[in-house]
N, CA, C and O atoms as a GROMACS GRO file, in nm:
protein
  408
    1MET      N    1   1.115   8.535  -3.888
    1MET     CA    2   1.209   8.577  -3.792
    1MET      C    3   1.206   8.486  -3.677
    1MET      O    4   1.096   8.466  -3.625
    2ASN      N    5   1.312   8.427  -3.628
    2ASN     CA    6   1.309   8.336  -3.519
    2ASN      C    7   1.311   8.417  -3.385
    2ASN      O    8   1.321   8.540  -3.388
    3LEU      N    9   1.302   8.346  -3.266
    3LEU     CA   10   1.279   8.416  -3.144
    3LEU      C   11   1.399   8.497  -3.106
    3LEU      O   12   1.383   8.609  -3.057
    4VAL      N   13   1.528   8.445  -3.127
    4VAL     CA   14   1.645   8.532  -3.102
    4VAL      C   15   1.634   8.658  -3.179
    4VAL      O   16   1.641   8.769  -3.125
    5GLU      N   17   1.615   8.640  -3.306
    5GLU     CA   18   1.614   8.769  -3.390
    5GLU      C   19   1.504   8.860  -3.349
    5GLU      O   20   1.526   8.981  -3.344
    6GLN      N   21   1.396   8.816  -3.320
    6GLN     CA   22   1.281   8.889  -3.270
    6GLN      C   23   1.323   8.979  -3.135
    6GLN      O   24   1.300   9.099  -3.124
    7ILE      N   25   1.384   8.903  -3.042
    7ILE     CA   26   1.428   8.967  -2.913
    7ILE      C   27   1.540   9.067  -2.945
    7ILE      O   28   1.534   9.181  -2.898
    8ARG      N   29   1.640   9.028  -3.023
    8ARG     CA   30   1.743   9.128  -3.056
    8ARG      C   31   1.695   9.245  -3.125
    8ARG      O   32   1.746   9.354  -3.101
    9THR      N   33   1.599   9.232  -3.211
    9THR     CA   34   1.543   9.348  -3.285
    9THR      C   35   1.470   9.444  -3.180
    9THR      O   36   1.490   9.566  -3.177
   10TYR      N   37   1.393   9.384  -3.102
   10TYR     CA   38   1.324   9.463  -3.002
   10TYR      C   39   1.427   9.549  -2.916
   10TYR      O   40   1.406   9.668  -2.896
   11ILE      N   41   1.535   9.484  -2.866
   11ILE     CA   42   1.617   9.539  -2.781
   11ILE      C   43   1.698   9.650  -2.852
   11ILE      O   44   1.723   9.756  -2.794
   12THR      N   45   1.738   9.625  -2.976
   12THR     CA   46   1.813   9.716  -3.032
   12THR      C   47   1.728   9.843  -3.084
   12THR      O   48   1.780   9.954  -3.090
   13GLU      N   49   1.598   9.821  -3.119
   13GLU     CA   50   1.522   9.922  -3.170
   13GLU      C   51   1.453  10.012  -3.055
   13GLU      O   52   1.417  10.129  -3.074
   14ASN      N   53   1.440   9.944  -2.933
   14ASN     CA   54   1.369  10.010  -2.840
   14ASN      C   55   1.437  10.036  -2.703
   14ASN      O   56   1.390  10.115  -2.622
   15LEU      N   57   1.552   9.965  -2.682
   15LEU     CA   58   1.626   9.982  -2.557
   15LEU      C   59   1.767  10.034  -2.555
   15LEU      O   60   1.815  10.089  -2.455
   16ILE      N   61   1.834  10.015  -2.671
   16ILE     CA   62   1.970  10.058  -2.681
   16ILE      C   63   1.968  10.187  -2.763
   16ILE      O   64   1.924  10.187  -2.878
   17PHE      N   65   2.012  10.291  -2.705
   17PHE     CA   66   2.019  10.414  -2.770
   17PHE      C   67   2.134  10.443  -2.868
   17PHE      O   68   2.123  10.529  -2.955
   18ASP      N   69   2.248  10.367  -2.850
   18ASP     CA   70   2.369  10.387  -2.927
   18ASP      C   71   2.362  10.265  -3.024
   18ASP      O   72   2.404  10.154  -2.991
   19LYS      N   73   2.309  10.291  -3.141
   19LYS     CA   74   2.285  10.177  -3.241
   19LYS      C   75   2.419  10.117  -3.289
   19LYS      O   76   2.419  10.010  -3.350
   20SER      N   77   2.530  10.182  -3.263
   20SER     CA   78   2.664  10.113  -3.311
   20SER      C   79   2.713  10.015  -3.212
   20SER      O   80   2.814   9.948  -3.237
   21ILE      N   81   2.644  10.000  -3.093
   21ILE     CA   82   2.688   9.890  -2.997
   21ILE      C   83   2.641   9.762  -3.054
   21ILE      O   84   2.526   9.747  -3.095
   22LYS      N   85   2.739   9.663  -3.055
   22LYS     CA   86   2.715   9.515  -3.087
   22LYS      C   87   2.714   9.435  -2.959
   22LYS      O   88   2.793   9.459  -2.867
   23PHE      N   89   2.630   9.347  -2.956
   23PHE     CA   90   2.633   9.252  -2.831
   23PHE      C   91   2.606   9.106  -2.872
   23PHE      O   92   2.540   9.072  -2.971
   24GLY      N   93   2.663   9.028  -2.787
   24GLY     CA   94   2.636   8.876  -2.814
   24GLY      C   95   2.519   8.830  -2.741
   24GLY      O   96   2.468   8.904  -2.657
   25ASN      N   97   2.471   8.714  -2.765
   25ASN     CA   98   2.352   8.654  -2.710
   25ASN      C   99   2.367   8.604  -2.568
   25ASN      O  100   2.271   8.569  -2.499
   26ASP      N  101   2.494   8.603  -2.527
   26ASP     CA  102   2.517   8.564  -2.380
   26ASP      C  103   2.566   8.685  -2.302
   26ASP      O  104   2.592   8.674  -2.182
   27ASP      N  105   2.580   8.801  -2.367
   27ASP     CA  106   2.623   8.919  -2.296
   27ASP      C  107   2.516   8.969  -2.188
   27ASP      O  108   2.396   8.969  -2.216
   28SER      N  109   2.558   9.006  -2.075
   28SER     CA  110   2.472   9.049  -1.968
   28SER      C  111   2.426   9.187  -2.003
   28SER      O  112   2.507   9.275  -2.030
   29PHE      N  113   2.286   9.207  -2.002
   29PHE     CA  114   2.235   9.336  -2.033
   29PHE      C  115   2.279   9.429  -1.933
   29PHE      O  116   2.314   9.541  -1.968
   30ILE      N  117   2.280   9.393  -1.805
   30ILE     CA  118   2.310   9.494  -1.699
   30ILE      C  119   2.468   9.514  -1.685
   30ILE      O  120   2.518   9.626  -1.680
   31ARG      N  121   2.539   9.404  -1.680
   31ARG     CA  122   2.685   9.418  -1.656
   31ARG      C  123   2.755   9.490  -1.775
   31ARG      O  124   2.852   9.563  -1.756
   32GLU      N  125   2.702   9.468  -1.896
   32GLU     CA  126   2.762   9.527  -2.010
   32GLU      C  127   2.710   9.667  -2.035
   32GLU      O  128   2.757   9.737  -2.125
   33GLY      N  129   2.607   9.710  -1.951
   33GLY     CA  130   2.558   9.847  -1.953
   33GLY      C  131   2.464   9.857  -2.091
   33GLY      O  132   2.448   9.967  -2.144
   34LEU      N  133   2.408   9.750  -2.140
   34LEU     CA  134   2.320   9.775  -2.246
   34LEU      C  135   2.184   9.817  -2.218
   34LEU      O  136   2.120   9.884  -2.299
   35ILE      N  137   2.133   9.780  -2.098
   35ILE     CA  138   2.011   9.839  -2.040
   35ILE      C  139   2.009   9.848  -1.905
   35ILE      O  140   2.081   9.771  -1.842
   36ASP      N  141   1.932   9.936  -1.841
   36ASP     CA  142   1.924   9.956  -1.695
   36ASP      C  143   1.801   9.889  -1.652
   36ASP      O  144   1.731   9.822  -1.729
   37SER      N  145   1.773   9.910  -1.518
   37SER     CA  146   1.659   9.839  -1.450
   37SER      C  147   1.518   9.866  -1.518
   37SER      O  148   1.433   9.778  -1.526
   38MET      N  149   1.502   9.996  -1.567
   38MET     CA  150   1.377  10.034  -1.630
   38MET      C  151   1.374   9.964  -1.767
   38MET      O  152   1.267   9.925  -1.813
   39GLY      N  153   1.489   9.946  -1.831
   39GLY     CA  154   1.484   9.864  -1.958
   39GLY      C  155   1.443   9.711  -1.924
   39GLY      O  156   1.374   9.646  -2.003
   40VAL      N  157   1.487   9.660  -1.807
   40VAL     CA  158   1.444   9.529  -1.776
   40VAL      C  159   1.288   9.514  -1.762
   40VAL      O  160   1.222   9.417  -1.801
   41MET      N  161   1.240   9.627  -1.698
   41MET     CA  162   1.096   9.628  -1.679
   41MET      C  163   1.018   9.647  -1.817
   41MET      O  164   0.910   9.592  -1.835
   42GLU      N  165   1.076   9.722  -1.907
   42GLU     CA  166   1.027   9.731  -2.049
   42GLU      C  167   1.034   9.591  -2.115
   42GLU      O  168   0.940   9.552  -2.184
   43LEU      N  169   1.150   9.511  -2.094
   43LEU     CA  170   1.150   9.382  -2.140
   43LEU      C  171   1.032   9.286  -2.093
   43LEU      O  172   0.971   9.208  -2.167
   44VAL      N  173   1.011   9.307  -1.959
   44VAL     CA  174   0.897   9.227  -1.886
   44VAL      C  175   0.768   9.254  -1.959
   44VAL      O  176   0.693   9.163  -1.995
   45GLY      N  177   0.745   9.381  -1.979
   45GLY     CA  178   0.621   9.417  -2.045
   45GLY      C  179   0.609   9.368  -2.195
   45GLY      O  180   0.506   9.317  -2.240
   46TYR      N  181   0.707   9.385  -2.257
   46TYR     CA  182   0.723   9.330  -2.403
   46TYR      C  183   0.691   9.178  -2.404
   46TYR      O  184   0.604   9.132  -2.479
   47VAL      N  185   0.766   9.102  -2.318
   47VAL     CA  186   0.743   8.949  -2.312
   47VAL      C  187   0.606   8.921  -2.279
   47VAL      O  188   0.547   8.832  -2.340
   48SER      N  189   0.547   8.990  -2.186
   48SER     CA  190   0.417   8.957  -2.144
   48SER      C  191   0.322   8.994  -2.257
   48SER      O  192   0.235   8.909  -2.278
   49SER      N  193   0.320   9.094  -2.327
   49SER     CA  194   0.230   9.134  -2.429
   49SER      C  195   0.257   9.058  -2.554
   49SER      O  196   0.160   9.012  -2.614
   50GLN      N  197   0.384   9.039  -2.603
   50GLN     CA  198   0.415   8.993  -2.720
   50GLN      C  199   0.384   8.838  -2.725
   50GLN      O  200   0.329   8.788  -2.823
   51PHE      N  201   0.424   8.762  -2.608
   51PHE     CA  202   0.416   8.619  -2.608
   51PHE      C  203   0.301   8.570  -2.522
   51PHE      O  204   0.284   8.450  -2.502
   52GLY      N  205   0.224   8.664  -2.472
   52GLY     CA  206   0.111   8.614  -2.385
   52GLY      C  207   0.148   8.544  -2.250
   52GLY      O  208   0.075   8.458  -2.201
   53ILE      N  209   0.255   8.582  -2.198
   53ILE     CA  210   0.311   8.513  -2.089
   53ILE      C  211   0.279   8.596  -1.954
   53ILE      O  212   0.303   8.717  -1.952
   54THR      N  213   0.232   8.536  -1.853
   54THR     CA  214   0.224   8.605  -1.728
   54THR      C  215   0.360   8.597  -1.657
   54THR      O  216   0.407   8.492  -1.615
   55VAL      N  217   0.415   8.710  -1.647
   55VAL     CA  218   0.548   8.718  -1.584
   55VAL      C  219   0.530   8.753  -1.434
   55VAL      O  220   0.492   8.866  -1.402
   56GLU      N  221   0.558   8.660  -1.343
   56GLU     CA  222   0.544   8.681  -1.202
   56GLU      C  223   0.661   8.759  -1.141
   56GLU      O  224   0.772   8.757  -1.193
   57GLN      N  225   0.636   8.820  -1.041
   57GLN     CA  226   0.758   8.908  -0.978
   57GLN      C  227   0.869   8.820  -0.959
   57GLN      O  228   0.983   8.862  -0.978
   58ASP      N  229   0.847   8.687  -0.918
   58ASP     CA  230   0.965   8.592  -0.897
   58ASP      C  231   1.036   8.552  -1.014
   58ASP      O  232   1.144   8.494  -1.008
   59ASP      N  233   0.975   8.584  -1.129
   59ASP     CA  234   1.036   8.542  -1.261
   59ASP      C  235   1.140   8.652  -1.304
   59ASP      O  236   1.230   8.627  -1.383
   60VAL      N  237   1.120   8.774  -1.246
   60VAL     CA  238   1.210   8.891  -1.279
   60VAL      C  239   1.355   8.879  -1.207
   60VAL      O  240   1.388   8.946  -1.109
   61ILE      N  241   1.426   8.795  -1.263
   61ILE     CA  242   1.564   8.762  -1.210
   61ILE      C  243   1.668   8.760  -1.322
   61ILE      O  244   1.631   8.742  -1.438
   62PRO      N  245   1.796   8.779  -1.291
   62PRO     CA  246   1.894   8.772  -1.392
   62PRO      C  247   1.896   8.637  -1.474
   62PRO      O  248   1.925   8.638  -1.594
   63ASP      N  249   1.867   8.525  -1.409
   63ASP     CA  250   1.864   8.395  -1.476
   63ASP      C  251   1.767   8.397  -1.594
   63ASP      O  252   1.782   8.319  -1.687
   64ASN      N  253   1.663   8.491  -1.589
   64ASN     CA  254   1.554   8.486  -1.694
   64ASN      C  255   1.564   8.613  -1.786
   64ASN      O  256   1.515   8.607  -1.898
   65PHE      N  257   1.623   8.721  -1.746
   65PHE     CA  258   1.612   8.841  -1.826
   65PHE      C  259   1.744   8.921  -1.840
   65PHE      O  260   1.745   9.042  -1.864
   66ASP      N  261   1.852   8.850  -1.824
   66ASP     CA  262   1.984   8.927  -1.832
   66ASP      C  263   2.060   8.901  -1.962
   66ASP      O  264   2.170   8.955  -1.977
   67SER      N  265   2.017   8.832  -2.045
   67SER     CA  266   2.072   8.810  -2.184
   67SER      C  267   1.973   8.763  -2.293
   67SER      O  268   1.864   8.714  -2.264
   68VAL      N  269   2.013   8.779  -2.416
   68VAL     CA  270   1.918   8.724  -2.516
   68VAL      C  271   1.886   8.570  -2.495
   68VAL      O  272   1.771   8.527  -2.503
   69ASN      N  273   1.991   8.495  -2.469
   69ASN     CA  274   1.980   8.350  -2.461
   69ASN      C  275   1.893   8.315  -2.343
   69ASN      O  276   1.807   8.228  -2.355
   70LYS      N  277   1.912   8.381  -2.227
   70LYS     CA  278   1.846   8.366  -2.104
   70LYS      C  279   1.693   8.399  -2.118
   70LYS      O  280   1.605   8.337  -2.058
   71LEU      N  281   1.673   8.497  -2.197
   71LEU     CA  282   1.536   8.542  -2.220
   71LEU      C  283   1.466   8.450  -2.314
   71LEU      O  284   1.348   8.423  -2.292
   72VAL      N  285   1.529   8.401  -2.417
   72VAL     CA  286   1.478   8.298  -2.508
   72VAL      C  287   1.436   8.160  -2.435
   72VAL      O  288   1.335   8.097  -2.466
   73ALA      N  289   1.525   8.124  -2.339
   73ALA     CA  290   1.506   8.002  -2.257
   73ALA      C  291   1.394   8.029  -2.170
   73ALA      O  292   1.313   7.938  -2.156
   74PHE      N  293   1.375   8.137  -2.109
   74PHE     CA  294   1.250   8.177  -2.024
   74PHE      C  295   1.134   8.168  -2.102
   74PHE      O  296   1.038   8.105  -2.057
   75ILE      N  297   1.128   8.228  -2.222
   75ILE     CA  298   1.006   8.235  -2.307
   75ILE      C  299   0.981   8.092  -2.346
   75ILE      O  300   0.864   8.054  -2.338
   76ASN      N  301   1.070   8.007  -2.386
   76ASN     CA  302   1.047   7.869  -2.417
   76ASN      C  303   0.986   7.794  -2.310
   76ASN      O  304   0.889   7.720  -2.326
   77ARG      N  305   1.050   7.817  -2.191
   77ARG     CA  306   0.984   7.745  -2.072
   77ARG      C  307   0.839   7.773  -2.047
   77ARG      O  308   0.758   7.683  -2.030
   78LYS      N  309   0.806   7.910  -2.045
   78LYS     CA  310   0.680   7.965  -2.023
   78LYS      C  311   0.579   7.925  -2.128
   78LYS      O  312   0.462   7.905  -2.096
   79THR      N  313   0.621   7.912  -2.254
   79THR     CA  314   0.523   7.884  -2.358
   79THR      C  315   0.531   7.734  -2.401
   79THR      O  316   0.455   7.686  -2.485
   80GLY      N  317   0.630   7.665  -2.337
   80GLY     CA  318   0.634   7.521  -2.377
   80GLY      C  319   0.679   7.503  -2.520
   80GLY      O  320   0.647   7.402  -2.583
   81SER      N  321   0.755   7.600  -2.574
   81SER     CA  322   0.812   7.589  -2.703
   81SER      C  323   0.954   7.538  -2.693
   81SER      O  324   1.014   7.523  -2.587
   82SER      N  325   1.006   7.510  -2.822
   82SER     CA  326   1.153   7.483  -2.813
   82SER      C  327   1.220   7.548  -2.926
   82SER      O  328   1.308   7.489  -2.990
   83GLN      N  329   1.179   7.680  -2.958
   83GLN     CA  330   1.239   7.755  -3.058
   83GLN      C  331   1.388   7.758  -3.045
   83GLN      O  332   1.437   7.759  -2.932
   84SER      N  333   1.459   7.761  -3.145
   84SER     CA  334   1.609   7.756  -3.144
   84SER      C  335   1.663   7.880  -3.086
   84SER      O  336   1.606   7.984  -3.117
   85SER      N  337   1.769   7.884  -3.002
   85SER     CA  338   1.826   7.990  -2.944
   85SER      C  339   1.968   8.009  -3.018
   85SER      O  340   2.047   8.092  -2.976
   86THR      N  341   1.996   7.932  -3.125
   86THR     CA  342   2.132   7.943  -3.195
   86THR      C  343   2.110   8.061  -3.293
   86THR      O  344   2.012   8.073  -3.367
   87TYR      N  345   2.212   8.145  -3.283
   87TYR     CA  346   2.218   8.260  -3.366
   87TYR      C  347   2.366   8.308  -3.367
   87TYR      O  348   2.439   8.298  -3.269
   88ALA      N  349   2.403   8.358  -3.485
   88ALA     CA  350   2.555   8.412  -3.487
   88ALA      C  351   2.577   8.515  -3.383
   88ALA      O  352   2.498   8.609  -3.369
   89ASN      N  353   2.679   8.500  -3.312
   89ASN     CA  354   2.712   8.596  -3.205
   89ASN      C  355   2.783   8.697  -3.274
   89ASN      O  356   2.889   8.669  -3.330
   90PRO      N  357   2.727   8.830  -3.276
   90PRO     CA  358   2.782   8.949  -3.348
   90PRO      C  359   2.902   9.010  -3.269
   90PRO      O  360   2.969   9.100  -3.320
   91GLY      N  361   2.927   8.966  -3.156
   91GLY     CA  362   3.038   9.028  -3.076
   91GLY      C  363   3.011   9.068  -2.944
   91GLY      O  364   2.894   9.083  -2.907
   92ARG      N  365   3.111   9.089  -2.867
   92ARG     CA  366   3.081   9.133  -2.739
   92ARG      C  367   3.075   9.287  -2.720
   92ARG      O  368   3.158   9.362  -2.771
   93ALA      N  369   2.972   9.332  -2.642
   93ALA     CA  370   2.949   9.474  -2.635
   93ALA      C  371   3.069   9.548  -2.582
   93ALA      O  372   3.104   9.655  -2.632
   94ARG      N  373   3.133   9.490  -2.482
   94ARG     CA  374   3.239   9.571  -2.416
   94ARG      C  375   3.364   9.578  -2.514
   94ARG      O  376   3.429   9.682  -2.517
   95ALA      N  377   3.398   9.472  -2.594
   95ALA     CA  378   3.496   9.489  -2.689
   95ALA      C  379   3.456   9.587  -2.802
   95ALA      O  380   3.540   9.658  -2.856
   96GLN      N  381   3.335   9.590  -2.834
   96GLN     CA  382   3.294   9.679  -2.944
   96GLN      C  383   3.302   9.832  -2.889
   96GLN      O  384   3.340   9.924  -2.962
   97ARG      N  385   3.268   9.848  -2.768
   97ARG     CA  386   3.273   9.977  -2.703
   97ARG      C  387   3.433  10.028  -2.697
   97ARG      O  388   3.463  10.146  -2.713
   98GLN      N  389   3.514   9.942  -2.677
   98GLN     CA  390   3.655   9.972  -2.668
   98GLN      C  391   3.715  10.001  -2.802
   98GLN      O  392   3.800  10.089  -2.815
   99VAL      N  393   3.674   9.930  -2.900
   99VAL     CA  394   3.722   9.957  -3.048
   99VAL      C  395   3.659  10.095  -3.087
   99VAL      O  396   3.734  10.179  -3.136
  100SER      N  397   3.530  10.123  -3.070
  100SER     CA  398   3.476  10.238  -3.116
  100SER      C  399   3.510  10.362  -3.036
  100SER      O  400   3.486  10.475  -3.079
  101SER      N  401   3.569  10.337  -2.913
  101SER     CA  402   3.614  10.461  -2.840
  101SER      C  403   3.748  10.503  -2.873
  101SER      O  404   3.793  10.605  -2.820
  102ARG      N  405   3.818  10.433  -2.956
  102ARG     CA  406   3.969  10.461  -3.001
  102ARG      C  407   3.970  10.568  -3.105
  102ARG      O  408   4.077  10.606  -3.153
   0.00000   0.00000   0.00000
C-alpha cells in the first residue's frame, strides 16, 4: 500500500462517518466538511505515531494537513522520502454529496 492509499484508508476508516462520501486527493478536509478540527488533531497523532514524525505546533497548518496530497507532501518532507502522491482521484466530496442527496 502506498502512502496515499495508507492515508486515504486511515481517513475513511477513522475520521469520516458517512462511508458513502467520496473525496479527491486535493479536496480540503475542512472546507469540504470531511473532518473537523478534532479530526485534524487525530491526523496529527496518526502521522506522529505511524511515521515517527515529530509534528511541531507550527506544522499544524492547512498547507500541511488539509488534503491527502498536502499530507503526503508534509510526510515526505519530514521523512526525507519521495513516495509517490499520484493516485486516481475518485471524485470531489461536494459533488458526491449533491448527487447522493437527490
